[in-house]
Every structure is written in structure tokens, then in C-alpha cells.
C-alpha positions in Angstrom: 0.0 0.0 0.0 1.4 3.4 -1.0 2.0 6.1 1.5 -0.5 8.4 -0.3 -3.3 5.8 -0.1 -2.6 5.0 3.5 -2.7 8.7 4.3 -6.1 9.2 2.6 -7.5 6.2 4.4 -6.3 7.5 7.7 -8.0 10.8 7.0 -11.2 9.0 6.1 -11.1 7.1 9.4 -10.7 10.3 11.3 -13.6 11.9 9.5 -15.7 8.8 10.2 -15.0 9.1 13.9 -16.2 12.7 13.8 -19.3 11.8 11.8 -20.2 9.1 14.3 -19.9 11.4 17.2 -22.0 14.1 15.5 -24.7 11.6 14.5 -25.0 10.4 18.1 -25.1 14.0 19.3 -27.9 14.7 16.8 -29.8 11.6 18.0 -29.6 12.8 21.6 -30.9 16.2 20.6 -33.7 14.5 18.6 -34.6 12.5 21.8 -34.9 15.7 23.8 -37.1 17.2 21.1 -39.3 14.1 21.1 -39.9 14.5 24.9 -41.0 18.1 24.3 -43.4 17.0 21.5 -45.3 14.8 24.0 -45.0 11.6 22.0 -45.4 13.1 18.5 -42.8 11.0 16.6 -43.2 12.2 13.0 -43.6 15.8 11.8 -43.8 15.8 8.0 -43.3 19.6 7.6 -40.2 19.7 9.8 -38.5 16.7 8.1 -39.2 18.3 4.7 -37.6 21.6 5.9 -34.5 19.7 7.1 -34.0 17.9 3.8 -34.5 21.1 1.8 -32.1 23.1 3.9 -29.4 20.4 3.6 -29.9 20.2 -0.2 -29.7 24.0 -0.5 -26.5 24.3 1.5 -24.9 21.2 0.0 -21.5 22.2 -1.5 -21.0 18.8 -3.3 -19.8 16.5 -4.6 -22.8 14.6 -3.2 -25.9 15.0 -5.3 -29.1 16.6 -3.9 -30.8 13.1 -4.2 -28.0 11.5 -2.2 -28.3 14.2 0.5 -32.0 13.5 0.7 -31.5 9.8 1.1 -28.8 10.2 3.8 -30.8 12.6 5.9 -34.1 10.6 5.6 -32.2 7.6 7.0 -30.7 9.7 9.8 -34.1 11.0 10.8 -35.5 7.5 10.5 -32.9 6.1 12.9 -33.5 9.0 15.3 -37.3 8.5 15.3 -36.8 4.8 16.0 -35.1 5.7 19.3 -38.4 7.0 20.5 -40.8 4.6 18.7 -40.4 2.9 15.3 -43.2 3.9 12.9 -45.3 1.2 11.3 -46.1 2.0 7.7 -48.8 0.2 5.8 -48.2 -0.3 2.0 -49.6 -2.4 -0.9 -47.8 -5.7 -0.5 -46.5 -8.3 -0.5 -42.8 -7.4 0.1 -40.9 -6.2 -2.9 -43.6 -3.8 -4.4 -42.9 -0.3 -5.6 -45.2 0.8 -2.7 -42.7 -0.7 -0.3 -39.8 1.1 -2.1 -41.8 4.3 -1.8 -42.4 3.8 1.9 -38.6 3.2 2.5 -37.7 6.2 0.4 -40.0 8.4 2.5 -39.7 6.9 6.0 -36.3 5.2 5.9 -35.3 1.7 6.8 -35.8 2.0 10.5 -39.6 2.1 10.0 -41.5 -1.1 10.2 -43.3 -2.1 7.0 -46.8 -3.6 7.1 -47.6 -5.2 3.7 -51.3 -5.2 2.9 -53.2 -7.3 0.3 -55.0 -4.3 -1.3 -55.1 -0.5 -1.3 -58.4 -0.8 0.7 -56.5 -2.7 3.5 -53.8 0.0 3.5 -56.4 2.6 4.4 -58.1 0.3 6.9 -54.8 -0.5 8.7 -54.2 3.2 9.3 -57.8 4.0 10.2 -57.9 1.1 12.8 -54.6 2.2 14.3 -52.7 -0.9 13.2 -50.2 1.4 11.3 -49.1 5.0 12.0 -49.2 5.9 8.3 -50.0 4.4 4.9 -48.4 4.7 1.5 -50.7 4.3 -1.6 -50.1 4.9 -5.3 -52.2 7.6 -6.8 -50.9 8.2 -10.3 -48.3 7.1 -12.9 -46.8 9.4 -15.5 -47.5 6.7 -18.2 -50.7 5.0 -17.1 -52.5 7.8 -15.3 -54.6 7.8 -12.1 -54.9 4.9 -9.7 -58.6 5.1 -9.4 -59.1 3.0 -6.3 -56.9 5.3 -4.2 -58.9 8.3 -5.5 -62.2 6.6 -4.7 -61.2 5.7 -1.2 -60.0 9.2 -0.4 -63.5 10.5 -1.0 -64.9 9.0 2.2 -61.8 8.2 4.3 -61.1 10.2 7.5 -57.4 10.0 6.7 -55.5 13.1 5.6 -52.8 13.3 2.9 -49.6 14.3 4.9 -47.0 13.8 2.2 -46.2 12.6 -1.2 -43.4 10.4 -2.8 -42.2 10.6 -6.3 -40.6 7.2 -7.3 -38.8 6.7 -10.5 -40.1 3.4 -11.6 -37.6 1.0 -13.2 -39.3 -2.1 -14.5 -37.2 -5.3 -14.7 -38.0 -8.7 -16.1 -37.0 -11.4 -13.5 -37.2 -15.1 -13.2 -35.6 -18.2 -11.5 -33.7 -19.1 -14.7 -31.4 -17.1 -17.1 -32.2 -15.4 -20.3 -35.6 -15.1 -22.1 -35.8 -18.7 -23.5 -38.5 -20.9 -22.1 -40.7 -18.1 -20.7 -44.3 -19.0 -21.2 -46.0 -16.5 -19.0 -45.3 -13.0 -17.5 -46.9 -11.9 -14.3 -47.3 -8.3 -13.2 -49.7 -5.6 -12.1 -51.9 -4.2 -14.8 -50.2 -0.8 -14.8 -46.7 -2.4 -15.1 -47.9 -4.5 -18.0 -49.2 -1.4 -19.7 -45.9 0.5 -19.0 -43.9 -2.4 -20.7 -46.4 -3.2 -23.5 -44.1 -2.4 -26.5 -41.1 -4.2 -25.0 -43.1 -7.3 -24.4 -44.4 -7.3 -28.0 -40.9 -6.9 -29.3 -39.0 -9.4 -27.1 -41.7 -11.9 -25.9 -44.3 -11.9 -28.7 -47.1 -14.3 -28.1 -46.2 -15.0 -24.4 -49.2 -14.8 -22.1 -49.3 -11.8 -19.8 -51.2 -12.4 -16.5 -52.4 -9.5 -14.3 -52.0 -9.9 -10.5 -52.6 -7.7 -7.6 -49.1 -6.3 -7.2 -45.6 -6.6 -8.6 -44.5 -8.2 -5.3 -47.1 -10.9 -5.8 -45.9 -11.3 -9.4 -42.4 -12.0 -8.2 -43.6 -14.4 -5.6 -45.5 -16.4 -8.2 -42.6 -16.4 -10.7 -40.3 -17.7 -7.9 -42.4 -20.9 -7.9 -42.6 -21.4 -11.6 -39.4 -21.8 -13.7 -41.4 -21.2 -16.9 -42.7 -17.8 -15.7 -41.2 -14.4 -15.3 -42.3 -11.3 -13.5 -42.1 -7.6 -14.2 -41.2 -5.8 -11.0 -38.6 -3.6 -9.3 -35.2 -4.5 -8.1 -36.4 -4.8 -4.5 -38.8 -7.6 -5.6 -35.9 -9.6 -7.1 -34.0 -9.3 -3.9 -36.9 -10.3 -1.7 -37.8 -13.4 -3.8 -34.4 -14.6 -5.0 -34.9 -13.9 -8.7 -32.4 -13.1 -11.4 -33.0 -10.0 -13.4 -32.8 -11.1 -17.0 -33.7 -7.7 -18.6 -33.4 -4.3 -17.0 -35.3 -1.0 -17.5 -37.9 -2.5 -19.9 -40.5 0.3 -19.4 -41.5 2.0 -22.7 -41.1 5.5 -21.2 -37.6 6.3 -19.8 -38.9 8.8 -17.2 -41.7 6.6 -15.9 -42.6 7.9 -12.4 -45.3 6.9 -9.9 -46.6 9.4 -7.3 -47.6 7.9 -3.9 -49.6 9.5 -1.2 -48.6 9.3 2.5 -51.8 9.0 4.5 -52.2 9.7 8.3 -54.7 10.7 10.9 -53.5 14.3 11.5 -53.3 17.4 9.4 -49.8 18.7 8.5 -48.6 22.2 9.3 -47.1 24.4 6.6 -43.5 23.6 5.5 -43.0 26.6 3.3 -43.4 24.7 0.0 -46.7 22.9 0.1 -49.5 21.5 -1.9 -53.2 21.2 -1.1 -55.5 18.4 -2.4 -59.3 18.7 -2.7 -62.2 16.7 -4.0 -65.4 18.5 -5.0 -68.5 18.2 -7.1 -70.5 20.8 -9.0 -74.1 21.1 -10.2 -74.7 19.5 -13.6 -75.2 22.6 -15.7 -73.4 24.4 -18.5 -70.4 26.4 -17.4 -70.2 24.8 -13.9 -66.6 23.8 -14.2 -65.6 27.3 -15.4 -67.4 28.8 -12.3 -65.5 26.3 -10.2 -62.0 27.3 -11.5 -62.5 31.0 -11.7 -62.0 31.8 -7.9 -58.6 30.1 -8.0 -57.5 32.3 -11.0 -58.9 35.3 -9.3 -56.8 34.7 -6.2 -53.7 33.9 -8.3 -53.6 30.3 -7.1 -52.0 27.7 -9.4 -53.5 24.3 -10.1 -51.2 21.4 -10.7 -53.8 18.8 -11.2 -57.5 18.4 -12.2 -58.8 14.8 -12.4 -62.5 13.8 -12.8 -64.1 10.6 -11.5 -67.7 9.3 -11.8 -69.6 10.1 -8.7 -71.6 7.3 -7.1 -74.7 9.5 -6.6 -76.1 9.0 -10.0 -75.5 8.7 -13.8 -73.4 11.3 -15.5 -72.4 13.0 -12.3 -68.7 13.5 -11.5 -66.4 14.6 -8.7 -63.2 16.5 -9.4 -59.8 16.0 -7.7 -57.8 19.2 -7.6 -54.2 19.9 -6.4 -53.4 23.5 -5.5 -50.0 25.2 -5.1 -49.8 26.3 -1.4 -51.0 25.2 2.0 -54.8 25.3 2.8 -54.0 27.6 5.8 -52.8 30.3 3.5 -55.3 33.3 3.7 -55.6 33.6 -0.1 -56.4 29.9 -0.5 -59.0 30.1 2.3 -60.7 33.0 0.5 -60.6 31.1 -2.8 -62.2 28.0 -1.1 -64.9 30.2 0.4 -65.8 31.4 -3.1 -65.5 28.0 -4.6 -68.0 26.6 -2.0 -70.7 28.8 -3.5 -70.5 26.8 -6.7 -70.1 23.3 -5.2 -72.5 20.7 -4.0 -69.6 19.0 -2.1 -66.1 20.0 -1.1 -63.5 18.2 1.0 -59.9 19.1 1.7 -58.0 15.9 1.5 -54.8 17.3 3.0 -52.1 20.0 2.8 -48.6 18.7 2.8 -45.0 19.3 1.7 -44.3 19.0 -2.1 -42.0 16.1 -2.9 -38.6 17.0 -4.4 
């Protein structure tokens, strides 16, 4: 070993010693804060502020994404000293929902895999989990309608969002593509990889299952089958990835909602989600949107879903830029209520990076 290399390694060891001391000092301070918060373990707005501040002051060479990952894991470990959070997600293990839960809450949180999106909501509502993570839309396949429908009547609030870059991989027990007679995956993943499947596995049967994690589990028991899922699913179920990044759109991203029982305070860079309905008459939607424009409030999403109250009636899901406690947003909502038959604030929460 050269003297130069030995010197650099010694300097790294010295820095590691300092980092460890500072991490433990941070953990002790976090414990003191936890005692003052009277048992409140997770504050979404505060954690968002910490990550943003660290990213804004980061001199490099670490990337902003790396800084986010590191600090989320630090905060996850500090939270677990008080009480590990239990997070419900669409299971089984290895789904993109689990990956989103880990990205947001870190590895110190306890995952609770659920068989359906309905069970994710129920687990949080019953107090079996502190929070839930549910997919709500994909940049390629659009809205996850079941999540939208459940938000309509659920008492839960949206307290965060996660943007997960979705990398779809083909995995199986064997090697290569030869001998594959069936491909399991969630319907959205099959849609996201449609062209790749037509080109590389023409005529092979595609079978829809409840989740990508379930697809991987089934492929693990059938050497003539493959699954489309994320890397986490391959690790969980002992599968070999035989084709990577097979999604048709290179920037395929899924947005997940973080659901909890409490409202979230402003973080300084927030989003508010609403669901509302209007009278079935000409110009009703224009009347609905006008107050937002009049108060200079930007809309980042407008999604319609059939209402269950009758034929040809709809509810609209709206995302606003800003926190619902903002006076301008409150005035706009007061004006909007005059044109609504129903309005519910689903939550105000920090915008995902």
C-alpha cells in the first residue's frame, strides 16, 4: 500500500470518527425534542424543511438526491429511538409501494404489507399502522382510481407525497428469455412495458396480478414464468434480473400519497389536495375554477371521476399550489363553495422534491 493511499484512508477514518460522534449528538438532541413534543414522533413539515435546507447548503460533490436519502435515513434512525413507525403499504414485500415507503420513512420504519389498497387505508384507520403509502398516479398509465375513490370518504389526511422513478425489470428463476411461457405483473406495469413485451416476448401470455411483489412471488415458484417488478422484488424473492429497464417511457414515475390521521402544518413549500363536485349545468366547471385564478392560485392537477350519486355526475380531484391555511387559498375556497355541492380538503402537505 502506497503512503499516499494510507494517508487518505487514515484521514477518512478520522472523518468517520467525527461523523459518528456528531450523529449520536444529533440523536440525543432529537430524543430531547421528542420528549418536548409529547409523544409526536413524525412531523412531515419539519422533516421536509430539514431535507430542503441540507440540499440548498450542500457544496457537493454529493448530489441533492444523495443528501435527501442520507438525511431521511438519519431522521428515520433518530425516530426509532423514540418509537419505530409502522407503515402500511400495498404488499407483498418487494412492491414499488414498499420502495416508496422506504424512500420516505427510511429503513428504521416497520413495514406492514397489505393485500390491497383498501387494506392500507383500513390499517391506518384502525390504528394498526401509524401511516400508509398508496399509489395515486403514474406518468404513463394515469390515475390509480381505487386510491382516489377511497380518499372520497376516508377520514385520513394526505400528509406527504413520494415521487418514485419506476424502473421495471424482467426477472425469473432461470437465465435469459428462453423458455418463458407467462409473464406476471400488475396491470399498470404490463401497460408500461407493452411495447417491450411485444418486441421481445411476442405471443407470451401476460397475467395480471394484484401487485408486482405478488408477481415476483409467483414467478419464484414457476421456472417457466417471469415477473415484471422492481429490483427490491428480485432481492426479496431470490430472482435473477434477465432484462433491466424495460419500461417503454424512460422517465416513468409513480406518485404515492402518504396517509395519516393528522393534518400537517405548513413547511414553506406545500400542496393542497381537494375533492369536490358541482351542479350538472353548462359552465359549472368554469365557475369552479374562476376563484382560483382570481386569487392567483396555481392548479397542478384536475382529475375527474364518476360520482356514485347518479348517472353522468362527477367529482373532481384538484391539487393547488400552497397550504390550505394560506389566507388567499382560504378566501378562494370560500368562493368555490358557493358553486359546489360538495367540497372536502384531502390534505395539505410538503411537495416532494
